[in-house]
Structure formats: C-alpha cells, structure tokens
C-alpha positions in Angstrom: 0.0 0.0 0.0 1.3 3.4 -1.0 1.1 6.1 1.7 2.7 9.3 2.9 2.0 11.1 6.2 3.0 14.4 7.6 2.7 15.2 11.3 3.1 18.6 12.9 2.4 18.7 16.7 3.7 18.1 20.1 0.4 17.9 21.9 -2.4 18.1 19.5 -3.3 18.2 15.8 -5.8 19.6 13.4 -8.7 21.4 15.1 -10.6 21.8 11.8 -10.3 21.8 8.1 -12.7 24.1 6.3 -12.2 22.9 2.7 -11.7 19.6 1.0 -8.0 19.4 0.3 -6.7 19.2 -3.2 -5.9 15.8 -4.7 -2.6 14.4 -3.7 0.1 13.6 -6.3 0.5 10.1 -7.5 3.3 9.3 -5.1 1.5 10.7 -2.0 -1.4 8.8 -0.3 -2.0 10.8 2.8 -0.8 13.9 4.7 -1.3 14.9 8.4 -2.1 17.7 8.8 -3.9 17.6 5.6 -3.1 20.2 2.9 -4.6 23.6 3.8 -5.3 22.4 7.3 -6.0 25.2 9.8 -5.6 25.5 13.6 -2.5 23.4 13.8 -0.7 23.5 17.2 2.5 25.5 17.1 5.4 23.1 17.1 8.0 22.0 14.6 8.0 18.3 14.1 7.1 17.1 10.6 7.1 13.4 9.9 7.0 11.9 6.5 6.2 8.3 5.5 7.0 6.8 2.1 5.9 3.7 0.4 9.4 2.4 -0.4 13.0 3.0 0.6 14.2 6.5 -0.2 17.6 8.1 -0.8 18.1 9.9 2.5 20.6 12.4 1.1 18.2 13.6 -1.6 15.5 14.0 1.1 17.7 16.2 3.3 18.6 18.6 0.4 15.1 18.6 -1.1 13.0 19.4 2.0 12.3 23.0 3.1 9.9 24.7 5.5 9.0 28.4 5.1 6.7 30.9 6.8 4.3 33.2 4.9 7.1 35.8 4.5 9.3 33.2 2.7 11.7 32.9 5.7 13.2 29.4 5.9 12.8 27.5 9.2 16.0 25.8 10.4 16.0 22.4 12.0 17.3 18.8 12.0 16.3 16.3 9.4 16.8 12.5 9.5 15.5 9.4 7.8 15.2 5.7 8.9 13.7 2.4 7.8 11.9 0.2 10.4 9.3 -2.6 10.6 6.0 -2.2 12.4 4.0 -5.3 13.5 0.4 -5.5 14.9 -1.0 -8.7 16.3 -3.3 -10.5 13.8 -2.6 -7.8 11.2 1.0 -8.7 10.3 4.0 -6.5 9.7 4.8 -3.7 7.4 8.0 -1.9 6.5 7.9 1.8 7.3 10.1 4.4 5.6 10.0 7.6 7.5 11.7 11.0 7.6 11.4 13.6 10.4 12.1 17.3 10.5 12.4 19.0 13.9 12.6 22.7 13.9 15.1 24.5 16.1 12.3 26.5 17.8 8.5 26.6 18.2 6.5 27.8 15.2 4.8 31.2 15.5 1.0 31.4 16.1 -1.4 32.6 13.3 1.2 31.9 10.6 0.8 29.9 7.4 3.7 27.6 6.7 4.6 25.8 3.5 6.5 22.5 3.5 8.1 21.4 0.2 9.7 18.4 -1.3 11.4 19.4 -4.5 11.6 17.2 -7.6 15.1 16.2 -6.7 13.8 13.5 -4.4 14.9 10.0 -5.4 14.1 6.5 -4.3 17.0 4.4 -2.9 17.6 2.8 -6.3 18.2 6.3 -7.8 14.9 6.6 -9.6 13.7 10.2 -9.3 10.2 11.0 -8.1 10.1 13.7 -10.8 7.4 15.8 -9.1 7.6 18.7 -6.6 5.0 18.5 -3.7 4.1 21.3 -1.4 1.4 21.6 1.2 0.3 24.4 3.6 -0.9 24.5 7.2 -1.8 27.4 9.4 -1.0 27.6 13.1 -3.6 28.8 15.5 -3.6 31.8 17.8 -3.1 30.5 21.3 -4.1 32.7 24.2 -1.1 33.8 26.2 -2.0 32.7 29.7 0.9 33.3 32.1 4.5 33.5 31.1 7.6 31.4 30.8 11.2 32.3 31.7 14.3 30.3 30.8 16.4 29.0 33.6 20.2 28.8 33.6 21.9 25.6 32.6 25.3 26.7 33.9 26.4 24.2 36.5 23.2 22.2 36.1 23.1 18.4 35.9 23.2 16.6 32.6 19.9 15.6 31.1 18.1 12.7 32.9 14.7 11.2 33.4 12.9 9.2 36.1 14.6 11.4 38.7 12.9 13.2 41.7 12.5 16.8 42.6 11.4 18.4 45.9 11.0 22.1 47.0 12.6 23.1 50.2 10.9 26.5 50.5 13.8 28.3 48.8 15.4 25.8 46.5 14.5 22.9 44.2 16.6 19.7 44.7 17.0 17.3 41.9 18.4 13.8 42.6 19.0 10.5 40.9 17.4 9.3 37.7 18.7 7.8 34.5 20.7 9.0 31.5 22.1 7.2 28.5 24.9 5.9 30.7 22.6 4.3 33.3 21.4 5.1 36.8 22.7 8.1 38.7 23.2 9.1 42.3 24.1 12.8 41.8 22.1 15.8 42.5 21.8 19.6 42.2 20.0 22.3 44.0 18.5 25.2 42.0 17.8 28.7 43.5 15.1 30.3 41.3 15.6 33.7 42.9 19.3 33.9 41.9 19.0 31.5 38.9 22.0 29.6 40.2 22.7 25.8 40.3 24.9 24.2 43.0 25.9 20.5 43.2 25.0 18.5 46.3 27.4 16.2 48.0 27.7 12.6 46.8 29.6 11.5 49.9 27.6 8.8 51.7 24.8 9.3 49.1 22.5 6.3 48.4 23.4 4.0 45.5 22.6 5.0 42.0 18.9 4.7 41.1 15.9 5.8 39.2 12.1 5.3 39.6 12.6 6.0 43.3 10.6 8.3 45.5 11.5 11.5 47.5 9.8 13.5 50.2 10.6 16.7 52.0 10.3 16.7 55.8 10.8 20.4 56.3 14.5 19.9 57.0 15.6 16.9 55.0 15.0 15.1 51.7 14.4 11.4 52.1 14.9 9.2 49.0 14.0 5.5 49.0 13.6 2.5 46.7 13.8 2.4 42.9 16.0 0.5 40.5 19.8 0.7 40.5 22.6 -0.4 38.3 21.8 -3.3 36.0 18.1 -2.8 36.9 18.4 -4.3 40.4 15.5 -3.4 42.7 16.3 -1.5 45.9 15.0 -1.2 49.4 17.6 1.3 50.6 17.6 5.1 50.9 19.1 8.1 52.4 18.4 11.4 54.1 19.9 14.6 52.7 20.3 17.8 54.8 20.7 20.8 52.4 21.8 23.1 55.2 24.9 20.9 56.0 25.2 19.3 52.6 25.4 15.9 54.1 23.8 12.4 53.7 22.9 9.8 56.2 21.8 6.3 55.4 18.4 5.1 56.6 17.9 1.8 58.3 16.9 -1.2 56.3 15.7 -3.1 59.5 12.0 -3.9 59.0 12.1 -1.8 55.8 9.7 -2.8 52.9 11.0 -5.2 50.3 12.9 -4.0 47.2 10.7 -2.3 44.6 10.1 0.5 42.1 6.9 2.2 40.8 5.8 2.7 44.4 4.6 5.9 46.0 5.6 7.9 49.1 3.9 10.6 51.1 5.0 12.7 54.1 2.5 12.9 56.9 4.1 15.6 58.9 6.1 13.2 61.0 6.6 10.1 59.0 7.1 8.9 55.4 4.7 6.2 54.2 5.8 4.1 51.2 3.3 1.6 49.6 2.9 -0.7 46.6 5.2 -0.9 43.6 6.7 -3.8 41.7 9.7 -6.0 42.1 11.1 -8.3 39.4 8.2 -10.7 39.7 5.1 -9.2 41.4 3.1 -6.1 42.1 3.1 -5.5 45.8 0.4 -4.6 48.4 2.8 -3.9 51.3 4.2 -0.8 52.8 5.7 0.8 55.9 6.0 4.0 57.9 9.5 5.5 58.3 10.2 7.8 61.3 13.4 9.9 60.6 13.8 10.9 64.2 14.2 7.4 65.4 15.4 6.0 62.1 12.9 3.1 62.4 10.4 1.4 60.1 6.9 0.1 61.1 4.9 -2.1 58.7 1.4 -1.0 57.9 -1.6 -3.3 57.6 -1.6 -4.8 54.0 -5.4 -5.1 54.1 -7.4 -8.0 52.8 -8.0 -8.5 50.0 -6.1 -5.6 48.5 -4.3 -6.5 45.2 -0.8 -5.3 44.7 -0.4 -2.4 42.3 2.3 -0.1 41.0 2.7 3.1 39.0 -0.4 4.4 40.7 -0.9 7.8 42.4 -1.1 8.8 46.0 -2.1 11.9 47.9 -2.1 12.7 51.6 -5.2 14.5 53.0 -3.8 15.3 56.4 -5.3 12.2 58.0 -5.5 9.6 55.2 -3.5 8.3 52.3 -5.5 7.8 49.1 -4.2 5.6 46.3 -5.8 5.4 42.9 -5.3 3.7 39.5 -2.1 2.1 38.3 -1.2 -1.4 37.2 -1.9 -4.8 38.8 -2.0 -8.4 37.8 -3.4 -11.8 38.6 -2.9 -15.3 37.1 -6.1 -15.3 35.1 -6.0 -11.8 33.6 -2.3 -11.0 33.5 -1.3 -7.4 33.8 -4.2 -5.0 33.8 -5.0 -1.3 34.5 -7.1 -0.1 37.4 -9.7 2.5 38.1 -10.2 1.6 41.7 -8.7 3.2 44.8 -8.3 2.9 48.6 -8.0 5.1 51.6 -5.5 4.2 54.4 -6.3 5.7 57.8 -3.0 6.2 59.6 -4.5 6.4 63.1 -6.5 3.2 62.8 -4.0 1.3 60.5 -7.1 0.4 58.3 -7.9 0.4 54.6 -11.2 1.2 53.0 -12.3 0.9 49.3 -13.3 4.1 47.6 -16.3 4.4 45.3 -15.8 3.5 41.6 -19.2 5.1 40.6 -18.4 7.9 38.1 -14.7 7.3 38.6 -12.3 7.9 35.6 -11.6 5.0 33.3 -8.7 2.5 34.0 -5.3 4.0 33.6 -1.7 4.5 34.8 1.0 7.1 34.2 -1.6 9.7 35.2 -1.3 12.4 37.9 -3.1 13.3 41.1 -3.1 16.4 43.3 -4.8 17.2 46.6 -6.7 20.5 46.8 -7.4 20.4 50.5 -10.9 19.1 49.8 -10.6 16.8 46.8 -8.2 14.5 45.0 -8.0 15.4 41.3 -6.7 12.7 38.9 -6.1 13.5 35.3 -4.6 12.1 32.0 -2.6 8.9 31.7 -2.8 5.9 29.4 -4.2 2.4 29.0 -1.0 0.7 28.0 -0.6 2.4 24.6 -4.2 1.5 23.7 -5.5 4.9 24.7 -4.2 8.2 25.9 -6.6 10.3 28.0 -7.4 14.0 28.5 -10.1 13.1 31.1 -10.1 13.0 34.8 -12.1 13.0 38.0 -12.5 14.8 41.4 -12.8 12.5 44.4 -14.3 13.8 47.7 -13.2 11.4 50.5 -15.9 12.8 52.9 -18.8 12.0 50.6 -17.0 9.1 48.9 -18.1 10.4 45.5 -16.6 11.4 42.1 -17.3 14.3 39.8 -16.1 14.5 36.2 -13.4 17.0 35.3 -14.5 19.1 32.3 -12.9 18.2 28.9 -13.9 21.5 27.3 -10.6 23.3 26.4 -8.7 20.6 28.3 -5.1 19.9 27.2 -4.7 17.1 24.6 -4.5 13.5 25.8 -1.2 12.5 27.3 0.7 10.4 29.9 3.9 10.8 31.9 3.1 14.5 32.3 3.3 16.5 35.5 0.7 18.2 37.7 1.1 20.7 40.5 -1.4 22.4 42.8 -1.0 26.1 43.2 -3.3 26.5 46.2 -6.3 27.3 43.9 -5.6 25.7 40.6 -4.1 22.6 39.0 -1.5 23.0 36.3 -0.8 20.2 33.8 2.2 20.3 31.6 4.2 18.2 29.2 4.1 14.4 28.8 3.8 11.9 26.0 1.2 12.4 23.3 0.2 9.8 20.7 -1.0 10.2 17.1 -2.1 7.3 14.9 -3.4 7.8 11.4 -2.8 4.3 10.2 -3.0 1.0 11.9 0.7 0.3 11.5 1.8 3.8 12.6 2.1 5.1 16.2 3.6 8.5 16.6 4.8 9.6 20.0 5.9 13.1 20.7 6.8 15.1 23.8 4.3 17.9 24.6 5.3 21.5 25.3 1.8 22.6 26.3 -0.4 22.3 29.3 -3.5 23.6 31.0 -4.7 25.4 34.1 -7.7 23.8 35.7 -9.9 25.8 38.0 -11.6 23.4 40.4 -14.1 26.1 41.6 -15.8 26.5 38.2 -14.6 23.3 36.5 -12.9 25.2 33.6 -9.6 25.0 31.7 -7.3 27.6 30.3 -4.2 26.8 28.1 -0.8 27.5 29.5 1.3 29.9 27.4 3.6 28.4 24.8 5.6 31.6 24.3 9.2 30.9 25.4 8.1 27.5 26.9 10.7 24.7 27.1 10.9 22.1 24.5 8.5 19.2 25.0 9.3 16.8 27.8 8.1 13.5 29.3 9.1 11.8 32.5 10.3 15.2 33.8 9.7 16.8 37.2 7.7 19.8 38.2 7.5 21.7 41.6 5.5 24.7 42.8 7.4 27.4 44.6 4.4 29.3 45.8 4.4 31.6 42.8 6.0 29.6 39.9 6.0 26.1 38.5 9.5 24.9 37.6 9.8 22.0 35.1 13.1 20.3 34.6 14.8 17.4 32.6 18.3 18.6 31.8 16.8 21.9 30.6 13.7 23.5 32.0 11.7 26.7 32.6 9.8 28.7 35.1 6.1 29.3 34.5 4.0 31.9 36.3 0.3 31.5 35.7 -0.7 34.8 37.3 
C-alpha cells in the first residue's frame, strides 16, 4: 500500500479543516495535517512516511519549511527504515523522515512544506514531481508567562529522577541517563538562577524510579531501580543546610521495589505498593526519621498489589488510585479503583468507583485540601486520556473534570497544585493515522484547571521549554519549575 503522512504537533493536531484538500500527487497517499489544514498547534515536528526506501541524502537537500514571509525554518532532518507489526494484522516496512525545527513555530502563521523534484528512491529513480502543502498555526491565548532557567552548573539531562521544593530551592536527585542510573544531584535557586551540586559523599546508591519526600529539614529518598536494573529497598536522608547524607535503616524496611509511592504525613514517610522483578506489591511501611525506624502497615485484605499508581495525603488519610496490577487469570491490567488508608487506625477502605475515571496509569493526582483530582494517563498504549475526576473522601463520591478546552490526551506528564488551581504540563502524546503507525511526541503545552468552576485555560507556549516527558515539576508558591536537563519557570498569574 502506498502512503505518505506528515505530522506537525507536540500535543495536538488539526482542530478543523474548512475545505476539501486538493488531490494528492500520485506518489502521495495521505498527509497529516492535511493540505490547507488550519488551527494546527504551534510546534516544529514534521514526519514523512514513504511507500518504499528513499535516498536519504536527496530528502535532506530537497526538504524546506518556510513561513508566509518566505523565511526558511532551520531544523534537523533525519531518515530511517523500520518494521512495524500489529497482532493479527501482520508486519509492514515503514520508511520515515522527520524534520524537527530548532524552535517553536509562531502562532497565526501559514507555513509551506516542500519536497522538491530532486527527491529520489534508494535505487536512484527520481520522483520527478515537486510536492508542497500548507498548514496554518492557531492563535493560542497567552495565559501566564515562561522564563528560561540557567543551565550553567546544572546536571546533565536525565529522566525518572525526583525533585522536591525546600521553600527556597529545588533539589534534583538520581534518575537515569544514556549511561545508566545516577546518584548525583543539584539544588537550584530560582531567585538567583544559580545551580549548585550537592554532595555525593555517603549518598545512596545509583537509582531511578525511586521516591523522594521533603520533611521540612531533609529530603528522604527511597527504593527504585539501581545499576543493572536491580530493585532496591535502601535510601538516604539529605540535609541541604549541612550538605550531608545519612543512610536510613533497612531493618524492617519494605522489600525492594520501584513504581511505588511515598507521602509525608508531617512526622513520617509512608511508602506503599510498587513492583519487584516478579510481582506487584500490596505492602508498605512507615518510616520515622527521628528514630530511624520502620513500622509495617496493615496490608489489608484482599487488596491486590499495584504499581505506577498515584497517592495523595489528605492530612489524615493516604488515598491511592489507578495504576497497574495483575493476577494469574488476567495477567497485567489497568485499574480505576482506589483505597483510603487511615494512619491512626491502620485500616484500609475501598473508595467508590461510581463515576470514577476509566482505567489508567502514568496519570497524575493532586490534593486540593478538599478533593483529589486525577487526570490524564494511558491504557498501555491503547488509549491516551485527557479526562479526569475529582474525588471527595468525605462524601466518597466522584465528579467529572471538564474536557472543554482541556489539554490534549497525554501520559507521563506533571501536575502541581498552586493553592487554587491545578497546572498540567508536558508528557507523551500519541497520534495514529494508520493501523501500523504510532507516533509519540513530547508535549510542550499544558492547561490550568480551576476546580471552583470546572474550567480550563491553556498555558502559554511563548518561550516554553521544548516538549518533555518523565520530567519533574515543583511549585514554589508563585511559579512552576519544570526540569529534565533543561527547563523553565512558569508563572500562571
């Protein structure tokens, strides 16, 4: 089958096409966005699929992208061949080229992408026809503003790390880069825009997919996966005022795991759930940093183990929701159930599933002081979501989060609570126009959710960082700081 697809977006796609596009040339089967598409999100990723192997050098020299003033857009262009297989449908060879612009595209501008007639197939046969198509970016409301943050002295790019806010600095620690797991960290002062390394002496072993909480005086990291993917049940306490680490006891500590959650109660850290090499876990424990001791919590019956869920602390209870679980009959499956853990009574209670969001993981959750808001996530590459729900633990009931003007569907994004609003940003987005084609991009957009009136506003994209996934975000009291090797400060007010 002959086909050709173009994609431009990091978090969305075509909002509407007013006219029927002109017929495609004989060597083109499909474009996305379509020719003359309007309201395309402002980003600079164009993906091109061919029906047979192409001469990559001819593609690089033949492709151009220009704005409506004729100014060329610089970027990186590359080409690859791969095979895509779908169960029961078989496999297909995919020949794709991608152009990534060096910066975001401007709003309310018509761009023209062109492949000149110099394009050749791999065997040297020329295509012999120029092909151009237009698309127009939409005018995005400028809600809030972004500022770049310094990279001088900052850590190298990494993912699956942790970030906490001390009240004056953001501390980044651990994670994973192309070389493997890490045990280094940095602290960033947003007021001076200065990075400083933190000590590695006596720091915990290298790891990623761990957890971190802030006690008011120390950062406590625990669990995760270390070198060679080993699962860990160790951790450490970091004091930023003395720049020193202390190990935490492993006596009575929970078993090794990653994909778990941790909350700070005001006096203790509670870790729960997660997954080891074989199983999802339904165990957890309370850690007291004053006495350096662990105390197991009631596992509950019959609570299934789960991992990659979300957890919030209400002030008296820990609420977990969603995530992945498994049993011998169903295998691994996604959840839309949740539970409340009462610390004082050491008891668990199911929460309602009536009107709850659909099954998912890699979603986010925030606590507003009255409600838990969950949003986004995915159903194991089958579906990405831009839906969510608000759970009231007093009434044990859910309300839907509006989807009108909500950010596009995504997972592995971040969410923070400002004290009055939830801000969603970044994450993985998925676009599929053909059964054999799954396109994943990092989003550079987000949304501001007002829980009072159940409405969304888009975050500004002006000067926003490049799209990110598996990054971190913290709230300083006036700004959201996102980071993954590079980052930005966002003020919504």
